[in-house]
C-alpha positions in Angstrom: -50.7 32.9 2.0 -51.8 36.5 2.2 -55.5 35.8 1.6 -57.8 33.1 0.2 -58.1 32.8 -3.6 -61.7 33.1 -4.5 -63.1 33.0 -8.0 -60.4 33.0 -10.7 -56.8 32.5 -9.5 -54.9 35.7 -8.6 -51.1 35.3 -7.8 -51.4 38.2 -5.3 -53.0 35.8 -2.8 -49.4 34.8 -2.0 -46.7 36.8 -0.2 -43.0 36.0 0.3 -42.0 36.0 4.0 -38.5 35.8 5.3 -37.8 34.2 8.6 -35.1 32.3 10.6 -34.1 28.7 9.8 -36.1 26.5 12.2 -34.5 24.1 14.7 -35.5 20.5 14.8 -37.7 19.5 17.8 -37.3 16.1 19.3 -37.9 13.2 16.9 -38.2 15.6 13.9 -35.9 16.7 11.1 -35.2 19.9 9.3 -35.1 19.7 5.5 -33.7 22.2 3.0 -36.0 22.1 0.0 -34.4 21.5 -3.4 -37.4 21.1 -5.7 -41.2 21.6 -5.1 -44.0 20.2 -7.1 -46.6 22.7 -8.4 -50.0 21.1 -9.0 -53.6 21.9 -9.9 -54.7 20.8 -6.5 -52.8 23.7 -4.9 -55.2 26.0 -6.7 -58.1 24.2 -5.0 -56.5 24.4 -1.6 -56.0 28.2 -2.0 -59.8 28.6 -1.9 -59.7 27.6 1.8 -62.7 25.4 1.4 -62.3 22.6 4.0 -64.0 20.2 1.5 -61.2 20.8 -1.0 -58.2 20.7 1.4 -56.1 17.6 2.1 -54.4 19.5 5.0 -56.2 22.2 6.9 -54.5 25.6 6.7 -55.5 29.3 6.5 -54.4 32.8 5.8 -50.9 33.3 6.9 -49.9 29.6 6.7 -47.6 28.3 4.0 -48.9 26.3 1.1 -48.1 22.5 1.3 -46.9 20.3 -1.5 -44.7 17.3 -2.4 -41.0 18.2 -2.5 -37.5 16.8 -2.5 -35.0 18.1 0.0 -31.9 17.3 2.0 -31.8 16.8 5.8 -29.7 19.5 7.4 -30.5 18.7 11.1 -31.9 15.5 12.6 -33.2 14.6 16.0 -34.7 11.4 14.6 -32.8 8.1 14.7 -34.2 7.2 11.3 -32.5 10.0 9.4 -29.0 11.5 9.2 -27.7 14.9 8.0 -27.2 14.7 4.3 -30.1 12.2 3.6 -32.1 13.2 0.6 -35.8 12.7 1.1 -39.2 13.2 -0.6 -42.5 13.9 0.9 -45.0 16.6 1.7 -44.1 19.7 3.7 -44.6 23.5 3.5 -43.5 25.7 0.6 -40.5 26.8 2.6 -36.8 26.8 1.9 -36.3 25.1 5.2 -39.0 23.3 7.1 -39.5 21.0 10.1 -40.7 17.6 8.9 -42.0 14.5 10.7 -40.0 11.5 9.4 -43.2 9.5 9.2 -44.2 11.6 6.2 -41.1 11.3 4.1 -39.2 8.5 2.3 -35.8 8.2 0.7 -35.4 9.8 -2.7 -33.3 8.1 -5.4 -29.9 9.5 -6.0 -29.6 12.2 -8.6 -27.2 10.0 -10.5 -29.8 7.3 -10.8 -32.6 9.7 -11.8 -32.8 13.4 -11.8 -34.8 15.0 -9.0 -37.1 16.6 -11.6 -37.9 13.2 -13.1 -38.5 11.8 -9.6 -41.1 14.4 -8.9 -42.7 13.7 -12.3 -42.8 9.9 -11.8 -42.2 8.8 -8.2 -44.5 11.1 -6.4 -48.3 11.7 -5.9 -48.4 12.3 -9.7 -47.1 8.8 -10.6 -49.2 7.2 -7.8 -52.3 8.9 -9.2 -51.6 7.7 -12.7 -50.6 4.1 -11.7 -53.1 3.6 -8.9 -56.0 5.3 -10.8 -55.4 3.2 -13.9 -54.7 -0.2 -12.2 -56.4 -0.2 -8.8 -59.4 2.0 -9.5 -59.8 1.5 -13.2 -58.8 -2.1 -13.1 -57.2 -1.8 -16.6 -57.1 -5.0 -18.7 -55.1 -5.6 -21.9 -58.2 -5.8 -24.0 -59.5 -2.4 -22.9 -60.0 0.5 -25.3 -58.8 3.4 -23.1 -59.3 7.2 -23.4 -57.3 9.7 -21.3 -58.1 13.4 -21.0 -55.3 15.9 -20.2 -53.1 13.2 -21.8 -50.2 15.6 -22.4 -50.2 16.7 -18.7 -48.1 15.3 -15.9 -50.6 12.7 -14.7 -52.4 12.0 -17.9 -49.2 11.2 -19.9 -48.2 8.6 -17.3 -51.7 7.1 -17.1 -51.7 6.8 -20.9 -48.3 5.1 -21.0 -49.3 2.7 -18.2 -52.3 1.6 -20.2 -50.1 1.2 -23.3 -47.7 -0.9 -21.2 -50.7 -3.2 -20.3 -51.3 -3.8 -24.0 -54.4 -1.5 -24.4 -55.3 0.6 -27.3 -55.0 4.2 -26.0 -56.3 7.5 -27.3 -55.4 10.8 -25.6 -57.2 14.2 -25.5 -55.0 17.3 -25.5 -55.2 20.9 -26.6 -53.3 22.0 -29.7 -51.3 20.3 -32.5 -48.0 20.3 -30.5 -49.5 18.4 -27.6 -51.2 15.9 -29.9 -48.0 15.4 -31.8 -46.3 14.6 -28.4 -49.0 12.0 -27.7 -48.5 10.3 -31.0 -44.7 10.6 -31.6 -43.2 10.5 -28.1 -45.8 8.6 -26.1 -46.7 6.3 -29.1 -50.5 6.4 -28.4 -52.9 5.0 -30.9 -54.7 8.3 -31.5 -55.0 11.9 -30.3 -58.0 14.2 -30.1 -57.4 18.0 -30.2 -60.3 19.3 -28.1 -59.6 22.8 -29.3 -60.4 21.9 -32.9 -62.6 18.9 -32.8 -66.1 18.2 -31.6 -65.4 15.9 -28.6 -68.4 13.6 -29.0 -67.9 13.0 -32.7 -64.1 12.6 -32.3 -64.6 10.1 -29.5 -67.1 8.1 -31.5 -64.7 8.0 -34.4 -61.9 6.6 -32.3 -64.2 4.3 -30.3 -66.9 3.0 -32.6 -67.5 0.0 -30.2 -67.4 2.2 -27.1 -64.9 3.1 -24.4 -63.9 0.5 -21.8 -61.9 2.8 -19.5 -61.8 6.6 -19.3 -59.1 8.3 -17.2 -60.3 11.8 -16.6 -58.2 14.8 -15.5 -60.3 17.6 -17.0 -64.0 17.2 -16.1 -66.7 19.3 -17.7 -68.1 18.5 -21.1 -65.6 15.7 -21.7 -67.4 13.4 -19.3 -70.7 14.1 -21.0 -69.1 13.2 -24.4 -67.8 10.0 -22.9 -71.1 9.0 -21.3 -72.6 8.8 -24.7 -69.8 6.7 -26.1 -69.3 4.0 -23.4 -69.1 0.3 -23.9 -71.1 -1.9 -21.5 -69.2 -2.1 -18.2 -67.2 1.1 -18.8 -65.2 2.4 -15.9 -64.7 6.2 -15.6 -61.9 7.1 -13.3 -62.0 10.7 -12.1 -58.5 11.9 -11.2 -59.0 15.7 -11.7 -61.3 18.4 -13.1 -58.9 21.0 -14.4 -61.7 22.7 -16.5 -63.5 23.6 -13.3 -60.7 24.8 -11.1 -60.6 28.5 -12.2 -64.3 29.3 -12.5 -65.3 32.5 -10.8 -68.8 31.5 -9.7 -70.0 28.1 -8.5 -73.2 28.6 -10.6 -71.0 28.5 -13.7 -69.6 25.0 -13.0 -70.4 22.5 -15.7 -73.5 20.4 -15.0 -73.1 16.8 -16.3 -76.2 16.0 -18.3 -75.8 12.4 -19.4 -75.4 10.5 -16.1 -78.4 8.2 -16.9 -76.1 6.5 -19.4 -74.3 4.9 -16.5 -77.4 2.9 -15.9 -78.0 1.8 -19.5 -74.3 0.8 -19.9 -73.9 -0.8 -16.5 -71.0 1.6 -16.1 -69.1 2.9 -13.1 -67.8 6.4 -12.3 -65.4 6.7 -9.4 -63.1 9.5 -8.0 -60.1 8.9 -5.8 -57.1 10.6 -4.1 -53.5 9.5 -4.7 -53.0 7.6 -1.5 -53.7 4.0 -1.5 -52.5 3.1 2.0 -50.9 -0.3 2.1 -51.3 -0.6 -1.7 -48.9 2.3 -2.3 -46.1 -0.3 -2.4 -47.8 -2.1 -5.3 -48.2 1.2 -7.2 -44.6 2.2 -6.5 -43.2 -1.1 -7.7 -45.2 -0.8 -10.9 -43.8 2.7 -11.6 -40.2 1.5 -10.8 -40.6 -1.5 -13.1 -41.9 0.6 -16.0 -39.3 3.3 -15.5 -36.4 0.7 -15.5 -37.8 -0.8 -18.7 -37.8 2.6 -20.3 -41.6 2.6 -20.8 -42.3 5.9 -19.1 -41.6 9.3 -20.7 -42.0 12.2 -18.4 -41.4 15.8 -19.5 -40.6 18.4 -16.8 -41.0 22.2 -16.8 -38.7 23.7 -14.2 -39.2 27.2 -12.8 -36.1 28.7 -11.3 -36.7 30.7 -8.1 -39.0 30.7 -5.1 -40.4 34.1 -5.9 -41.6 33.0 -9.3 -44.0 30.3 -8.0 -47.2 32.4 -7.7 -47.1 33.5 -11.4 -45.9 30.0 -12.5 -49.2 28.5 -11.2 -51.0 30.3 -14.0 -49.3 27.9 -16.4 -51.4 25.1 -15.1 -54.5 27.0 -16.0 -53.6 28.2 -19.5 -52.0 24.9 -20.5 -48.6 26.6 -21.3 -46.6 24.3 -19.0 -44.5 21.9 -21.0 -44.6 18.9 -18.7 -44.6 18.4 -14.9 -44.3 21.8 -13.3 -41.7 22.0 -10.6 -39.9 24.9 -8.9 -36.1 24.8 -8.2 -35.7 26.3 -4.8 -32.1 25.5 -4.1 -29.3 23.1 -5.3 -27.8 20.1 -3.6 
């Protein structure tokens, strides 16, 4: 990072720095990065607001994210040279990693590394844990998912479908809505760019929403608050509509929160780390993937130097699936 990103995102806050390949300290490993996940949360971390950062860092430090890489040096008994691992480390071609923060990746012959970052990562955990552990989804639920064509939303919608729910997704544009209906087999799609959200939601949910999985924030929550069934659960996974606003005074102010009282409803945010329950979430993802019940599109950017500009795709909605960067090849 060359400087903090304040206001709207500017790719020039990054700089590319060349340095030597690090050596592994005692009990650590050195990983050569193959693929890196590019996520909306990176845009929040760039603001250098301690309240928005999962890992403290500042100007001059590398960005962090979830990656897949191969071990090239090990001074840890748990790992050998050649092991392929996934976890969180710096946006570097080579990085020193604590083995406590990585786990084995599946072989590329079993599932491509791109698909693994799209399903078996923080993305999949957010979708599966948010839908089941936080949202407590039930087969009888009428479910609405915003950002439903995105990396997390598409998985969340499919997980709800796999539970037997009726699921409607919100997306922007006819192509993304077609993807929801034709590929994800959802029960309905709302194009927020063409339709009045409140009216469209009421049309799809005349008896109210039981569970809303939100990735977007803003006016969408207000529209849902006026269309809830009694006991509705609102699960807040993201707020993409608010991530690239230049002034805090321009952030959307939710107006219909009193409806939570009148509908005995619940609104809850979360992060994609469920501690000892991560295993439950991972087993659900693995089971659904093996059954062929999860479709995950990926959008691969080739080249480390293209990452700063590629992040803008997350803001303008032009990424076609989970955004990842190919850094090197195995």
